[in-house]
PDB file of N, CA, C and O in Angstrom:
ATOM      1  N   MET A   1      66.353 -27.837 -20.841  1.00  0.00           N
ATOM      2  CA  MET A   1      65.862 -28.293 -22.280  1.00  0.00           C
ATOM      3  C   MET A   1      64.407 -27.772 -22.320  1.00  0.00           C
ATOM      4  O   MET A   1      63.620 -27.910 -21.383  1.00  0.00           O
ATOM      5  N   THR A   2      64.112 -27.142 -23.525  1.00  0.00           N
ATOM      6  CA  THR A   2      62.789 -26.611 -23.703  1.00  0.00           C
ATOM      7  C   THR A   2      61.924 -27.706 -24.128  1.00  0.00           C
ATOM      8  O   THR A   2      62.425 -28.800 -24.386  1.00  0.00           O
ATOM      9  N   ALA A   3      60.596 -27.495 -24.229  1.00  0.00           N
ATOM     10  CA  ALA A   3      59.646 -28.448 -24.732  1.00  0.00           C
ATOM     11  C   ALA A   3      59.904 -28.812 -26.144  1.00  0.00           C
ATOM     12  O   ALA A   3      59.815 -29.996 -26.467  1.00  0.00           O
ATOM     13  N   SER A   4      60.218 -27.900 -27.021  1.00  0.00           N
ATOM     14  CA  SER A   4      60.481 -28.211 -28.456  1.00  0.00           C
ATOM     15  C   SER A   4      61.738 -29.055 -28.578  1.00  0.00           C
ATOM     16  O   SER A   4      61.834 -29.881 -29.485  1.00  0.00           O
ATOM     17  N   GLU A   5      62.707 -28.867 -27.685  1.00  0.00           N
ATOM     18  CA  GLU A   5      63.907 -29.766 -27.796  1.00  0.00           C
ATOM     19  C   GLU A   5      63.716 -31.214 -27.356  1.00  0.00           C
ATOM     20  O   GLU A   5      64.480 -32.104 -27.732  1.00  0.00           O
ATOM     21  N   LYS A   6      62.617 -31.437 -26.503  1.00  0.00           N
ATOM     22  CA  LYS A   6      62.394 -32.712 -26.007  1.00  0.00           C
ATOM     23  C   LYS A   6      61.684 -33.665 -27.047  1.00  0.00           C
ATOM     24  O   LYS A   6      61.764 -34.888 -26.933  1.00  0.00           O
ATOM     25  N   ILE A   7      61.022 -33.081 -28.014  1.00  0.00           N
ATOM     26  CA  ILE A   7      60.124 -33.731 -28.975  1.00  0.00           C
ATOM     27  C   ILE A   7      60.855 -33.589 -30.254  1.00  0.00           C
ATOM     28  O   ILE A   7      61.150 -32.472 -30.677  1.00  0.00           O
ATOM     29  N   PRO A   8      61.161 -34.681 -30.888  1.00  0.00           N
ATOM     30  CA  PRO A   8      61.794 -34.697 -32.315  1.00  0.00           C
ATOM     31  C   PRO A   8      60.928 -33.933 -33.370  1.00  0.00           C
ATOM     32  O   PRO A   8      59.698 -33.937 -33.327  1.00  0.00           O
ATOM     33  N   ALA A   9      61.551 -33.372 -34.180  1.00  0.00           N
ATOM     34  CA  ALA A   9      60.833 -32.557 -35.252  1.00  0.00           C
ATOM     35  C   ALA A   9      59.928 -33.471 -36.095  1.00  0.00           C
ATOM     36  O   ALA A   9      58.853 -33.064 -36.537  1.00  0.00           O
ATOM     37  N   TRP A  10      60.412 -34.784 -36.317  1.00  0.00           N
ATOM     38  CA  TRP A  10      59.547 -35.609 -37.172  1.00  0.00           C
ATOM     39  C   TRP A  10      58.244 -35.947 -36.547  1.00  0.00           C
ATOM     40  O   TRP A  10      57.284 -36.193 -37.277  1.00  0.00           O
ATOM     41  N   ILE A  11      58.126 -35.982 -35.174  1.00  0.00           N
ATOM     42  CA  ILE A  11      56.878 -36.183 -34.514  1.00  0.00           C
ATOM     43  C   ILE A  11      56.009 -35.036 -34.709  1.00  0.00           C
ATOM     44  O   ILE A  11      54.827 -35.223 -34.998  1.00  0.00           O
ATOM     45  N   ILE A  12      56.484 -33.867 -34.578  1.00  0.00           N
ATOM     46  CA  ILE A  12      55.592 -32.645 -34.833  1.00  0.00           C
ATOM     47  C   ILE A  12      55.187 -32.592 -36.195  1.00  0.00           C
ATOM     48  O   ILE A  12      54.021 -32.275 -36.430  1.00  0.00           O
ATOM     49  N   SER A  13      56.012 -32.868 -37.187  1.00  0.00           N
ATOM     50  CA  SER A  13      55.571 -32.832 -38.576  1.00  0.00           C
ATOM     51  C   SER A  13      54.630 -33.911 -38.838  1.00  0.00           C
ATOM     52  O   SER A  13      53.742 -33.648 -39.649  1.00  0.00           O
ATOM     53  N   CYS A  14      54.642 -35.095 -38.305  1.00  0.00           N
ATOM     54  CA  CYS A  14      53.561 -36.084 -38.525  1.00  0.00           C
ATOM     55  C   CYS A  14      52.260 -35.657 -37.845  1.00  0.00           C
ATOM     56  O   CYS A  14      51.176 -35.858 -38.392  1.00  0.00           O
ATOM     57  N   LEU A  15      52.364 -35.092 -36.704  1.00  0.00           N
ATOM     58  CA  LEU A  15      51.056 -34.613 -36.033  1.00  0.00           C
ATOM     59  C   LEU A  15      50.414 -33.539 -36.820  1.00  0.00           C
ATOM     60  O   LEU A  15      49.191 -33.480 -36.941  1.00  0.00           O
ATOM     61  N   GLU A  16      51.300 -32.615 -37.404  1.00  0.00           N
ATOM     62  CA  GLU A  16      50.726 -31.526 -38.225  1.00  0.00           C
ATOM     63  C   GLU A  16      50.148 -32.076 -39.509  1.00  0.00           C
ATOM     64  O   GLU A  16      49.048 -31.676 -39.890  1.00  0.00           O
ATOM     65  N   GLN A  17      50.793 -32.921 -40.153  1.00  0.00           N
ATOM     66  CA  GLN A  17      50.352 -33.434 -41.489  1.00  0.00           C
ATOM     67  C   GLN A  17      49.278 -34.401 -41.437  1.00  0.00           C
ATOM     68  O   GLN A  17      48.364 -34.329 -42.259  1.00  0.00           O
ATOM     69  N   TYR A  18      49.303 -35.342 -40.504  1.00  0.00           N
ATOM     70  CA  TYR A  18      48.398 -36.448 -40.458  1.00  0.00           C
ATOM     71  C   TYR A  18      47.457 -36.451 -39.229  1.00  0.00           C
ATOM     72  O   TYR A  18      46.386 -37.057 -39.269  1.00  0.00           O
ATOM     73  N   GLY A  19      47.864 -35.771 -38.143  1.00  0.00           N
ATOM     74  CA  GLY A  19      47.008 -35.715 -37.037  1.00  0.00           C
ATOM     75  C   GLY A  19      47.262 -36.978 -36.016  1.00  0.00           C
ATOM     76  O   GLY A  19      46.554 -37.199 -35.033  1.00  0.00           O
ATOM     77  N   ASN A  20      48.355 -37.744 -36.401  1.00  0.00           N
ATOM     78  CA  ASN A  20      48.721 -38.868 -35.599  1.00  0.00           C
ATOM     79  C   ASN A  20      50.150 -39.264 -35.834  1.00  0.00           C
ATOM     80  O   ASN A  20      50.691 -38.841 -36.856  1.00  0.00           O
ATOM     81  N   CYS A  21      50.776 -39.974 -35.064  1.00  0.00           N
ATOM     82  CA  CYS A  21      52.164 -40.388 -35.229  1.00  0.00           C
ATOM     83  C   CYS A  21      52.486 -41.629 -34.386  1.00  0.00           C
ATOM     84  O   CYS A  21      52.106 -41.687 -33.216  1.00  0.00           O
ATOM     85  N   ALA A  22      53.151 -42.582 -34.937  1.00  0.00           N
ATOM     86  CA  ALA A  22      53.758 -43.708 -34.234  1.00  0.00           C
ATOM     87  C   ALA A  22      55.058 -43.230 -33.613  1.00  0.00           C
ATOM     88  O   ALA A  22      56.028 -43.113 -34.362  1.00  0.00           O
ATOM     89  N   CYS A  23      55.179 -42.950 -32.370  1.00  0.00           N
ATOM     90  CA  CYS A  23      56.236 -42.297 -31.819  1.00  0.00           C
ATOM     91  C   CYS A  23      57.376 -43.387 -31.222  1.00  0.00           C
ATOM     92  O   CYS A  23      58.559 -43.058 -31.125  1.00  0.00           O
ATOM     93  N   GLY A  24      56.985 -44.455 -30.911  1.00  0.00           N
ATOM     94  CA  GLY A  24      58.053 -45.469 -30.378  1.00  0.00           C
ATOM     95  C   GLY A  24      58.208 -45.480 -28.928  1.00  0.00           C
ATOM     96  O   GLY A  24      57.817 -44.565 -28.203  1.00  0.00           O
ATOM     97  N   TYR A  25      58.810 -46.576 -28.512  1.00  0.00           N
ATOM     98  CA  TYR A  25      59.034 -46.869 -27.156  1.00  0.00           C
ATOM     99  C   TYR A  25      60.105 -45.836 -26.455  1.00  0.00           C
ATOM    100  O   TYR A  25      59.923 -45.284 -25.369  1.00  0.00           O
ATOM    101  N   ARG A  26      61.215 -45.696 -27.268  1.00  0.00           N
ATOM    102  CA  ARG A  26      62.352 -44.829 -26.614  1.00  0.00           C
ATOM    103  C   ARG A  26      61.906 -43.436 -26.153  1.00  0.00           C
ATOM    104  O   ARG A  26      62.224 -42.994 -25.049  1.00  0.00           O
ATOM    105  N   ILE A  27      61.167 -42.770 -27.025  1.00  0.00           N
ATOM    106  CA  ILE A  27      60.721 -41.354 -26.695  1.00  0.00           C
ATOM    107  C   ILE A  27      59.721 -41.386 -25.499  1.00  0.00           C
ATOM    108  O   ILE A  27      59.702 -40.536 -24.609  1.00  0.00           O
ATOM    109  N   THR A  28      58.916 -42.433 -25.578  1.00  0.00           N
ATOM    110  CA  THR A  28      57.833 -42.494 -24.531  1.00  0.00           C
ATOM    111  C   THR A  28      58.555 -42.879 -23.161  1.00  0.00           C
ATOM    112  O   THR A  28      58.170 -42.346 -22.121  1.00  0.00           O
ATOM    113  N   LYS A  29      59.561 -43.768 -23.155  1.00  0.00           N
ATOM    114  CA  LYS A  29      60.273 -44.132 -22.046  1.00  0.00           C
ATOM    115  C   LYS A  29      61.054 -42.966 -21.428  1.00  0.00           C
ATOM    116  O   LYS A  29      61.095 -42.735 -20.219  1.00  0.00           O
ATOM    117  N   LYS A  30      61.653 -42.272 -22.362  1.00  0.00           N
ATOM    118  CA  LYS A  30      62.511 -41.040 -21.946  1.00  0.00           C
ATOM    119  C   LYS A  30      61.739 -40.037 -21.268  1.00  0.00           C
ATOM    120  O   LYS A  30      62.154 -39.542 -20.220  1.00  0.00           O
ATOM    121  N   LEU A  31      60.603 -39.688 -21.808  1.00  0.00           N
ATOM    122  CA  LEU A  31      59.761 -38.608 -21.144  1.00  0.00           C
ATOM    123  C   LEU A  31      58.672 -39.100 -20.198  1.00  0.00           C
ATOM    124  O   LEU A  31      58.114 -38.308 -19.439  1.00  0.00           O
ATOM    125  N   GLY A  32      58.367 -40.368 -20.230  1.00  0.00           N
ATOM    126  CA  GLY A  32      57.244 -40.947 -19.560  1.00  0.00           C
ATOM    127  C   GLY A  32      55.961 -40.587 -20.245  1.00  0.00           C
ATOM    128  O   GLY A  32      55.883 -39.585 -20.955  1.00  0.00           O
ATOM    129  N   LYS A  33      54.876 -41.464 -20.018  1.00  0.00           N
ATOM    130  CA  LYS A  33      53.678 -41.204 -20.779  1.00  0.00           C
ATOM    131  C   LYS A  33      53.184 -39.832 -20.416  1.00  0.00           C
ATOM    132  O   LYS A  33      52.987 -39.057 -21.353  1.00  0.00           O
ATOM    133  N   GLU A  34      52.965 -39.438 -19.241  1.00  0.00           N
ATOM    134  CA  GLU A  34      52.408 -38.101 -18.867  1.00  0.00           C
ATOM    135  C   GLU A  34      53.365 -36.975 -19.368  1.00  0.00           C
ATOM    136  O   GLU A  34      52.931 -35.988 -19.962  1.00  0.00           O
ATOM    137  N   GLY A  35      54.634 -37.161 -19.111  1.00  0.00           N
ATOM    138  CA  GLY A  35      55.643 -36.100 -19.636  1.00  0.00           C
ATOM    139  C   GLY A  35      55.517 -35.864 -21.051  1.00  0.00           C
ATOM    140  O   GLY A  35      55.536 -34.710 -21.477  1.00  0.00           O
ATOM    141  N   LEU A  36      55.378 -36.939 -21.882  1.00  0.00           N
ATOM    142  CA  LEU A  36      55.206 -36.809 -23.257  1.00  0.00           C
ATOM    143  C   LEU A  36      53.901 -36.115 -23.633  1.00  0.00           C
ATOM    144  O   LEU A  36      53.937 -35.214 -24.471  1.00  0.00           O
ATOM    145  N   LEU A  37      52.829 -36.454 -23.103  1.00  0.00           N
ATOM    146  CA  LEU A  37      51.487 -35.713 -23.329  1.00  0.00           C
ATOM    147  C   LEU A  37      51.593 -34.379 -22.889  1.00  0.00           C
ATOM    148  O   LEU A  37      51.130 -33.512 -23.631  1.00  0.00           O
ATOM    149  N   GLU A  38      52.142 -34.030 -21.762  1.00  0.00           N
ATOM    150  CA  GLU A  38      52.138 -32.670 -21.191  1.00  0.00           C
ATOM    151  C   GLU A  38      53.171 -31.721 -22.076  1.00  0.00           C
ATOM    152  O   GLU A  38      52.955 -30.522 -22.257  1.00  0.00           O
ATOM    153  N   THR A  39      54.192 -32.346 -22.543  1.00  0.00           N
ATOM    154  CA  THR A  39      55.111 -31.610 -23.419  1.00  0.00           C
ATOM    155  C   THR A  39      54.516 -31.225 -24.719  1.00  0.00           C
ATOM    156  O   THR A  39      54.715 -30.103 -25.184  1.00  0.00           O
ATOM    157  N   LEU A  40      53.723 -32.200 -25.385  1.00  0.00           N
ATOM    158  CA  LEU A  40      53.052 -31.937 -26.554  1.00  0.00           C
ATOM    159  C   LEU A  40      51.901 -30.951 -26.352  1.00  0.00           C
ATOM    160  O   LEU A  40      51.663 -30.102 -27.210  1.00  0.00           O
ATOM    161  N   GLU A  41      51.233 -31.044 -25.308  1.00  0.00           N
ATOM    162  CA  GLU A  41      50.195 -30.055 -25.015  1.00  0.00           C
ATOM    163  C   GLU A  41      50.819 -28.705 -24.935  1.00  0.00           C
ATOM    164  O   GLU A  41      50.292 -27.761 -25.523  1.00  0.00           O
ATOM    165  N   ASP A  42      51.948 -28.551 -24.218  1.00  0.00           N
ATOM    166  CA  ASP A  42      52.554 -27.300 -24.095  1.00  0.00           C
ATOM    167  C   ASP A  42      52.976 -26.710 -25.478  1.00  0.00           C
ATOM    168  O   ASP A  42      53.063 -25.497 -25.665  1.00  0.00           O
ATOM    169  N   LEU A  43      53.236 -27.660 -26.445  1.00  0.00           N
ATOM    170  CA  LEU A  43      53.556 -27.113 -27.761  1.00  0.00           C
ATOM    171  C   LEU A  43      52.351 -26.945 -28.664  1.00  0.00           C
ATOM    172  O   LEU A  43      52.518 -26.658 -29.849  1.00  0.00           O
ATOM    173  N   GLY A  44      51.107 -27.120 -28.131  1.00  0.00           N
ATOM    174  CA  GLY A  44      49.952 -26.814 -28.860  1.00  0.00           C
ATOM    175  C   GLY A  44      49.381 -28.106 -29.547  1.00  0.00           C
ATOM    176  O   GLY A  44      48.633 -27.972 -30.515  1.00  0.00           O
ATOM    177  N   TYR A  45      49.696 -29.301 -29.098  1.00  0.00           N
ATOM    178  CA  TYR A  45      49.340 -30.525 -29.618  1.00  0.00           C
ATOM    179  C   TYR A  45      48.689 -31.410 -28.546  1.00  0.00           C
ATOM    180  O   TYR A  45      49.331 -32.353 -28.083  1.00  0.00           O
ATOM    181  N   PRO A  46      47.492 -31.156 -28.150  1.00  0.00           N
ATOM    182  CA  PRO A  46      46.950 -32.016 -27.073  1.00  0.00           C
ATOM    183  C   PRO A  46      46.614 -33.450 -27.741  1.00  0.00           C
ATOM    184  O   PRO A  46      45.877 -33.567 -28.720  1.00  0.00           O
ATOM    185  N   CYS A  47      47.179 -34.399 -27.159  1.00  0.00           N
ATOM    186  CA  CYS A  47      47.199 -35.712 -27.816  1.00  0.00           C
ATOM    187  C   CYS A  47      46.689 -36.832 -26.729  1.00  0.00           C
ATOM    188  O   CYS A  47      46.771 -36.667 -25.512  1.00  0.00           O
ATOM    189  N   GLU A  48      46.176 -37.941 -27.336  1.00  0.00           N
ATOM    190  CA  GLU A  48      46.066 -39.157 -26.657  1.00  0.00           C
ATOM    191  C   GLU A  48      47.233 -40.045 -27.012  1.00  0.00           C
ATOM    192  O   GLU A  48      47.850 -39.839 -28.057  1.00  0.00           O
ATOM    193  N   LEU A  49      47.578 -41.061 -26.158  1.00  0.00           N
ATOM    194  CA  LEU A  49      48.603 -41.997 -26.427  1.00  0.00           C
ATOM    195  C   LEU A  49      47.980 -43.322 -26.280  1.00  0.00           C
ATOM    196  O   LEU A  49      47.468 -43.668 -25.215  1.00  0.00           O
ATOM    197  N   GLU A  50      48.013 -44.083 -27.343  1.00  0.00           N
ATOM    198  CA  GLU A  50      47.571 -45.507 -27.345  1.00  0.00           C
ATOM    199  C   GLU A  50      48.770 -46.441 -27.484  1.00  0.00           C
ATOM    200  O   GLU A  50      49.651 -46.319 -28.335  1.00  0.00           O
ATOM    201  N   ILE A  51      48.702 -47.367 -26.567  1.00  0.00           N
ATOM    202  CA  ILE A  51      49.910 -48.360 -26.583  1.00  0.00           C
ATOM    203  C   ILE A  51      49.358 -49.739 -26.869  1.00  0.00           C
ATOM    204  O   ILE A  51      48.593 -50.304 -26.088  1.00  0.00           O
ATOM    205  N   ILE A  52      49.735 -50.221 -27.918  1.00  0.00           N
ATOM    206  CA  ILE A  52      49.270 -51.577 -28.465  1.00  0.00           C
ATOM    207  C   ILE A  52      50.492 -52.580 -28.231  1.00  0.00           C
ATOM    208  O   ILE A  52      51.552 -52.452 -28.842  1.00  0.00           O
ATOM    209  N   GLY A  53      50.273 -53.509 -27.369  1.00  0.00           N
ATOM    210  CA  GLY A  53      51.318 -54.518 -27.112  1.00  0.00           C
ATOM    211  C   GLY A  53      51.050 -55.162 -25.853  1.00  0.00           C
ATOM    212  O   GLY A  53      50.177 -54.727 -25.102  1.00  0.00           O
ATOM    213  N   ASP A  54      51.781 -56.223 -25.562  1.00  0.00           N
ATOM    214  CA  ASP A  54      51.564 -57.099 -24.403  1.00  0.00           C
ATOM    215  C   ASP A  54      52.664 -56.655 -23.329  1.00  0.00           C
ATOM    216  O   ASP A  54      53.870 -56.820 -23.515  1.00  0.00           O
ATOM    217  N   ALA A  55      52.165 -56.129 -22.296  1.00  0.00           N
ATOM    218  CA  ALA A  55      53.100 -55.706 -21.155  1.00  0.00           C
ATOM    219  C   ALA A  55      53.407 -57.053 -20.376  1.00  0.00           C
ATOM    220  O   ALA A  55      52.557 -57.921 -20.173  1.00  0.00           O
ATOM    221  N   LYS A  56      54.679 -57.115 -19.980  1.00  0.00           N
ATOM    222  CA  LYS A  56      55.059 -58.366 -19.188  1.00  0.00           C
ATOM    223  C   LYS A  56      55.368 -57.975 -17.756  1.00  0.00           C
ATOM    224  O   LYS A  56      55.952 -56.927 -17.480  1.00  0.00           O
ATOM    225  N   ASP A  57      54.979 -58.804 -16.908  1.00  0.00           N
ATOM    226  CA  ASP A  57      55.306 -58.673 -15.454  1.00  0.00           C
ATOM    227  C   ASP A  57      54.973 -57.288 -14.951  1.00  0.00           C
ATOM    228  O   ASP A  57      55.812 -56.705 -14.263  1.00  0.00           O
ATOM    229  N   GLY A  58      53.836 -56.722 -15.231  1.00  0.00           N
ATOM    230  CA  GLY A  58      53.442 -55.408 -14.675  1.00  0.00           C
ATOM    231  C   GLY A  58      54.158 -54.203 -15.353  1.00  0.00           C
ATOM    232  O   GLY A  58      54.058 -53.057 -14.914  1.00  0.00           O
ATOM    233  N   GLU A  59      54.885 -54.538 -16.450  1.00  0.00           N
ATOM    234  CA  GLU A  59      55.618 -53.396 -17.159  1.00  0.00           C
ATOM    235  C   GLU A  59      54.514 -52.492 -17.824  1.00  0.00           C
ATOM    236  O   GLU A  59      53.582 -52.937 -18.494  1.00  0.00           O
ATOM    237  N   GLU A  60      54.746 -51.150 -17.548  1.00  0.00           N
ATOM    238  CA  GLU A  60      53.749 -50.276 -18.111  1.00  0.00           C
ATOM    239  C   GLU A  60      54.013 -49.967 -19.587  1.00  0.00           C
ATOM    240  O   GLU A  60      53.056 -49.698 -20.312  1.00  0.00           O
ATOM    241  N   LEU A  61      55.295 -49.993 -20.085  1.00  0.00           N
ATOM    242  CA  LEU A  61      55.559 -49.708 -21.439  1.00  0.00           C
ATOM    243  C   LEU A  61      56.241 -50.940 -22.173  1.00  0.00           C
ATOM    244  O   LEU A  61      57.450 -51.108 -22.009  1.00  0.00           O
ATOM    245  N   PRO A  62      55.604 -51.702 -22.876  1.00  0.00           N
ATOM    246  CA  PRO A  62      56.232 -52.783 -23.491  1.00  0.00           C
ATOM    247  C   PRO A  62      57.145 -52.373 -24.605  1.00  0.00           C
ATOM    248  O   PRO A  62      56.776 -51.609 -25.496  1.00  0.00           O
ATOM    249  N   GLU A  63      58.377 -52.909 -24.535  1.00  0.00           N
ATOM    250  CA  GLU A  63      59.441 -52.540 -25.500  1.00  0.00           C
ATOM    251  C   GLU A  63      58.997 -52.750 -26.941  1.00  0.00           C
ATOM    252  O   GLU A  63      59.312 -51.958 -27.830  1.00  0.00           O
ATOM    253  N   ASP A  64      58.247 -53.853 -27.153  1.00  0.00           N
ATOM    254  CA  ASP A  64      57.858 -54.278 -28.558  1.00  0.00           C
ATOM    255  C   ASP A  64      56.465 -53.661 -28.823  1.00  0.00           C
ATOM    256  O   ASP A  64      55.843 -54.049 -29.812  1.00  0.00           O
ATOM    257  N   GLY A  65      55.990 -52.824 -28.093  1.00  0.00           N
ATOM    258  CA  GLY A  65      54.703 -52.167 -28.347  1.00  0.00           C
ATOM    259  C   GLY A  65      54.720 -51.190 -29.477  1.00  0.00           C
ATOM    260  O   GLY A  65      55.778 -50.819 -29.985  1.00  0.00           O
ATOM    261  N   THR A  66      53.554 -50.777 -29.866  1.00  0.00           N
ATOM    262  CA  THR A  66      53.361 -49.757 -30.869  1.00  0.00           C
ATOM    263  C   THR A  66      52.714 -48.540 -30.094  1.00  0.00           C
ATOM    264  O   THR A  66      51.686 -48.656 -29.427  1.00  0.00           O
ATOM    265  N   TYR A  67      53.372 -47.439 -30.239  1.00  0.00           N
ATOM    266  CA  TYR A  67      52.924 -46.191 -29.504  1.00  0.00           C
ATOM    267  C   TYR A  67      52.365 -45.180 -30.450  1.00  0.00           C
ATOM    268  O   TYR A  67      53.092 -44.604 -31.259  1.00  0.00           O
ATOM    269  N   ILE A  68      51.097 -44.959 -30.360  1.00  0.00           N
ATOM    270  CA  ILE A  68      50.400 -44.020 -31.376  1.00  0.00           C
ATOM    271  C   ILE A  68      49.909 -42.883 -30.679  1.00  0.00           C
ATOM    272  O   ILE A  68      49.118 -43.010 -29.745  1.00  0.00           O
ATOM    273  N   LEU A  69      50.383 -41.632 -31.124  1.00  0.00           N
ATOM    274  CA  LEU A  69      49.799 -40.400 -30.629  1.00  0.00           C
ATOM    275  C   LEU A  69      48.766 -39.947 -31.684  1.00  0.00           C
ATOM    276  O   LEU A  69      48.904 -40.076 -32.900  1.00  0.00           O
ATOM    277  N   THR A  70      47.698 -39.391 -31.039  1.00  0.00           N
ATOM    278  CA  THR A  70      46.596 -38.941 -31.817  1.00  0.00           C
ATOM    279  C   THR A  70      46.231 -37.551 -31.308  1.00  0.00           C
ATOM    280  O   THR A  70      45.918 -37.423 -30.124  1.00  0.00           O
ATOM    281  N   VAL A  71      46.253 -36.441 -32.181  1.00  0.00           N
ATOM    282  CA  VAL A  71      45.818 -35.181 -31.744  1.00  0.00           C
ATOM    283  C   VAL A  71      44.375 -35.143 -31.448  1.00  0.00           C
ATOM    284  O   VAL A  71      43.596 -35.747 -32.184  1.00  0.00           O
ATOM    285  N   HIS A  72      43.932 -34.435 -30.358  1.00  0.00           N
ATOM    286  CA  HIS A  72      42.602 -34.224 -30.028  1.00  0.00           C
ATOM    287  C   HIS A  72      42.064 -33.246 -31.082  1.00  0.00           C
ATOM    288  O   HIS A  72      42.716 -32.246 -31.382  1.00  0.00           O
ATOM    289  N   LYS A  73      40.967 -33.506 -31.605  1.00  0.00           N
ATOM    290  CA  LYS A  73      40.307 -32.550 -32.570  1.00  0.00           C
ATOM    291  C   LYS A  73      39.477 -31.711 -31.640  1.00  0.00           C
ATOM    292  O   LYS A  73      38.817 -32.192 -30.719  1.00  0.00           O
ATOM    293  N   PRO A  74      39.550 -30.310 -31.956  1.00  0.00           N
ATOM    294  CA  PRO A  74      38.707 -29.453 -31.220  1.00  0.00           C
ATOM    295  C   PRO A  74      37.233 -29.634 -31.539  1.00  0.00           C
ATOM    296  O   PRO A  74      36.890 -29.694 -32.719  1.00  0.00           O
ATOM    297  N   SER A  75      36.347 -29.725 -30.570  1.00  0.00           N
ATOM    298  CA  SER A  75      35.017 -30.117 -30.796  1.00  0.00           C
ATOM    299  C   SER A  75      34.335 -28.768 -31.345  1.00  0.00           C
ATOM    300  O   SER A  75      34.666 -27.640 -30.981  1.00  0.00           O
ATOM    301  N   ALA A  76      33.385 -29.050 -32.230  1.00  0.00           N
ATOM    302  CA  ALA A  76      32.580 -28.002 -32.910  1.00  0.00           C
ATOM    303  C   ALA A  76      31.772 -27.285 -31.871  1.00  0.00           C
ATOM    304  O   ALA A  76      31.187 -27.924 -30.996  1.00  0.00           O
ATOM    305  N   PRO A  77      31.722 -26.013 -31.939  1.00  0.00           N
ATOM    306  CA  PRO A  77      30.882 -25.297 -30.962  1.00  0.00           C
ATOM    307  C   PRO A  77      29.341 -25.653 -31.126  1.00  0.00           C
ATOM    308  O   PRO A  77      28.840 -25.773 -32.244  1.00  0.00           O
ATOM    309  N   ALA A  78      28.655 -25.807 -30.010  1.00  0.00           N
ATOM    310  CA  ALA A  78      27.245 -26.233 -30.081  1.00  0.00           C
ATOM    311  C   ALA A  78      26.462 -25.017 -30.602  1.00  0.00           C
ATOM    312  O   ALA A  78      26.708 -23.884 -30.188  1.00  0.00           O
ATOM    313  N   LYS A  79      25.537 -25.267 -31.495  1.00  0.00           N
ATOM    314  CA  LYS A  79      24.627 -24.223 -32.001  1.00  0.00           C
ATOM    315  C   LYS A  79      23.449 -24.152 -31.025  1.00  0.00           C
ATOM    316  O   LYS A  79      22.852 -25.132 -30.582  1.00  0.00           O
ATOM    317  N   ASP A  80      23.198 -22.908 -30.754  1.00  0.00           N
ATOM    318  CA  ASP A  80      21.991 -22.632 -29.921  1.00  0.00           C
ATOM    319  C   ASP A  80      20.729 -22.768 -30.668  1.00  0.00           C
ATOM    320  O   ASP A  80      20.614 -22.221 -31.765  1.00  0.00           O
ATOM    321  N   GLU A  81      19.805 -23.437 -30.167  1.00  0.00           N
ATOM    322  CA  GLU A  81      18.495 -23.629 -30.798  1.00  0.00           C
ATOM    323  C   GLU A  81      17.542 -22.706 -30.092  1.00  0.00           C
ATOM    324  O   GLU A  81      17.428 -22.691 -28.866  1.00  0.00           O
ATOM    325  N   ASP A  82      16.826 -21.895 -30.956  1.00  0.00           N
ATOM    326  CA  ASP A  82      15.840 -20.998 -30.286  1.00  0.00           C
ATOM    327  C   ASP A  82      14.508 -21.651 -30.228  1.00  0.00           C
ATOM    328  O   ASP A  82      13.556 -21.067 -29.710  1.00  0.00           O
TER     329      ASP A  82
END
């Protein structure tokens, strides 16, 4: 399965249009946090993943949490001062 087949088209569309996307528990659980971020980076969307929710009993991914992907903005090149 290629990277583009792992990520639903609606996630890519939201990232392109808005720069962020609420992706949900199921896709995050399926790929794992690092797998999701690596796959998106391979597709040209370096992102951060913020998980909002209460994890229970050491659970890393709360089922009722909110999973928000945010594309890293390229930093502006520093201007040289003479």
